[in-house]
N, C-alpha and C positions, 0 to 999 in steps of 0.2 A: 856783400850785404847792402841792401838798398839804403839810401840816405833818408833823413827825416822828411825832406821836402817831397820825395817820390811817394813815401808811404802816406803822408797827409793828402796828397793828390789822389791816390788810390782810394783812401777812405772816403773822401768827398764824392768821388765818382760812384762808388758802390752805394753810398747813402742816397744819392740822386736816383740811381736805378731802383733801389728799394722803394722809394716814394712813388715812382711810376708804376711798378708792379703792384704795390698796395692799392693804388687808385684803380688799376685795371681789375684787381680782385674784387673790390667793392662794387664796381659797375657790373661785372659778370655775375656776382651774387644776386644783385637786384634783378637782372634779366633772367637769371636762372630760375628764381622763384616763380616768375610770371610764366616762363616757358614750361616748367614742370606742371603748374596748375592747368595750363591750357592742354597739355598732352594727356594728363590723367583724366581730365573732365570729358575728353572725347572717346575714351575707351568703352564706356558703357553703351554709347550709341553704336559704335562699331560692332560690339558684341551682339546687340539686338538686331542689327542689320544682317549679320551673319545668320542668325537663327531664322529670320524671315526668309532669307534666300534658301536655306535648307528646306523650309516648308514649301516654298514655291517650286523648288526642284522636284520634290516628291509629287507635287500635283501636276507637273508639266513634264513628266518623263518622256512622253511621246512627242514633245514639241522640240523642233530643231531651231537653234539660235546660233548665229555666226560667232558669238563670243563664247559659246560653250563647245564648239566643235574642235576636235583635235586636228592639227595639220601635220602632214608628213614632209612637206617641202618648205624650204625657206631658211633664213637665218634667224638668230635670236636678237632681240632688241632689249637693251639694258637702260634703265633709268637710274642714274647715279645721283644720290642726294648727299652732297658734300657741303662744305662751309664756304662763306665768302672771304673770311679772314683766317689768319693763322693763330699762333700762340695758344693752341688748345691741346698741347701734349701730343700724344701719338694717335689722336682720334682719326685724322685723315689718313695717316700711314696704315693703320689697321683696316680702315675702310677700303683703301686701294688694294691691299693684300687680299681682302675678301673678293673684290672685283676680279683680280687676277685669277683667283682660284675658280670662280664661278663662270667666267666668260672665256671666249676665244677671240683671237685677233680679228677674225673676219666678221664679228658681230657688229651691229649698229649700236650707237650710244647716244643717249640724251642726258644732258647735265643740268643739275640745279646747283648753283653755287660756283663762284669763280675758280675755286681750288680744284673742283672736279673737272671743269671745262679745260683748265690748264693742263691737268694730268692726262686727260684723254688726248689732247692735241700733242703733248710732249711725247707720248708713247706711240704716236703714229696710228691711233685707232680712228675709226670712222665716226666723227662727231656729227650726228644728224641734226641736232638742234641744241640750243642753250637757252634756258629760261631763267630769268631773275625772279626771286620770290622775296617779298618783304619780310621783315622781322619786327614784330611778331607776324606769323603767316596768316593770310586771309584766305578764306575759302574761294573768293573770287579769283585769286591768283592761280589756283589749282585747276579751275575749269578749263582754260585753254590748253593746259598741259595734258589733262585727261582726254580732251577731245582730239588733240594731235596724236597721242599714243593710240587711241582707238582707231583713228583713220589710218595710221601707219600699219596697224595690225590687220585691218580689213583690206587695205589696198596696197600696202607697201611691200608685200612679199615676205613678211616675217611670220614665223610659225609659233613663237613664244615671246612673251614679254616678262621681264624680271625687273624688280626694284631692289637696288642695293642701297641700304641706309643703315644708320646706327640706331639700334634699339636702346631706349633709355630704361635702365633697370633701377638705379639709384644714383646718388650724387657722385659716388666714386666708381661706379661700374656702368660701362656702356659697351654693348656688344654689337658688332657689325652683323647684319643679316642680308641674305639674298632671298627674296620672296617672289614666287611666280604669281604674276597678276593676270595674265591671259595665256591660254584660254582658261576660263573658269571651269574647273572640274567639280564633280560632286564632293570630292574630299576637301578641296579648297573651300567650297561653300560651307562645309560643316566644320571648319577648322577655327579654333580660337588661337591666334598667334600670341607670342609672348607679349607683344606691345599692347594687346587688348586686355591683359590681366592686370588688375590694379597692383598686385604684388610684384609685377615685373618678372614672373616666373618664366624661365627660358624653356620649360617643358611644353611641348605642343600637345594639346588635348583636342579630342574630336567630339563634336556635338552630335549625338545620335539623332536619328530621325524621330525617335519617340519623344526625346526631350524637346524637339522643335515643334511638335504638333500641339499647338495650344489653341486650336479652334479658330483659326483665321477664316474670315469670309472675304473673298476677293470679288470686287466689282470694278468694271463690268465683267472681267474674266481673269483667271490666273495668268493666261498668256499675255494679255495686255499689261497687266501689272508687272510681269517679268520684263517686258520690253522697256518699261519705265525705270524699274528698280536696278537693273543691271548697270546702266550708265551711272546711276547714283552711287552704286556700290564701288565702282571704279574711282569716281571722284573722291568719295570719302576715304577709301583705302589709301590713295596717294596723299591726301591731306593729313591723315593720321600719321603716316610714315614721316612726312615733313615735320610735323609737330614733334615726333619722337626724336628726329635728327636735331632740331633746334634745341630741345631740352638737353640732349646729350652734349651738344656743342658748348652751351653756356656752363654746364656742369663741369665739363672737362677743362674749359678755360679758367674757371674759378679755382679748381684744384691745382692747375698748372701755375697760375699766378701766385697762389698761396705758397706753393713749393718754392717758386723763384724768390718770393719775399723772404721766406725763412732762410733760404740759402744765402741771400744777400746780407741778412742780419748776422748770420754766422760768420760770413767773411769779414764784416765790420769788426766783430769781436776778435777774430784772429789777427786782423791787421792792427787793431788797437793794442793788442798784447805785444805784437812785434814792434810797434812804434815805441811803446814804453821800454822794451828791452834795449832798443837802439839808443833811445834818449838816455837811459840809465848808463849804458856803456860810454856814451859821449861825455856825460857828466863825470864819470869815474876817470876817464882819460884826462879831462881837464884838471881834476884834482891832483892826479899823479904828476902832470906837467908842472903845476904850481908848486907842489911839494919838492919836486926835483930841482926846480929853479931856485927855491929858497935855500936848499941845502948847498947848491952850487955857490951861492953868495956868501955863505958862512966862512 
């Protein structure tokens, strides 16, 4: 049985850890609220942009665009949106498992977040590029990433581009997703992804062409508007996925730190109980020794 000094040292150590995790929990909770608001506020725009693209696709069926054409040759390119820091539970682990299931070893990989870049390098995959993104994310940070991905798709010999990110559902639920970004197909253009629904519904719903026909007038022409809107759609899609990933990260970290704080407080209670038992046993032994000594003197 441990002595009183060891138990006191352990109680002090666990209390210090609980103070740290409590502070990290409060910081994560503050960032979580901002990240959640930023993610949910962008969903309506992403939904509307999808509907506009459905309408554009209907009006430009005979128009050929390199971002809409299916390729038969080449490798896949994956954009992995991970975190810069740890201590967020199993968020990155689940995300990496999703990447493992969706990708092959010979694919190309682009990383956002230091944890993602480290994982790709550690597993011997082809890390094409690594981009830092500030927190909170800014749209200006995403533009060079979207431009690089588009250039790689058009000139780098890749046939498809996927984005692997964590979809924010609510504070205690974050689901990893792998979404095809390029080529943009008619189904993809008419699809409302889970992250675009305010309720965070994981069910995928398709926007019909009839729902999307709301009487748009395109000037100077639908073709030229398509040429402008498609890059904007790619920029916004990546930006929204990054926002969802950041909201998921701070939510997972807040929950993880709360769990760590609760566990630390539970350990302090158990150690305090053990400390009192050992102290009581020591006092009892001292009383027995005193009583024995007094009887020996009689």
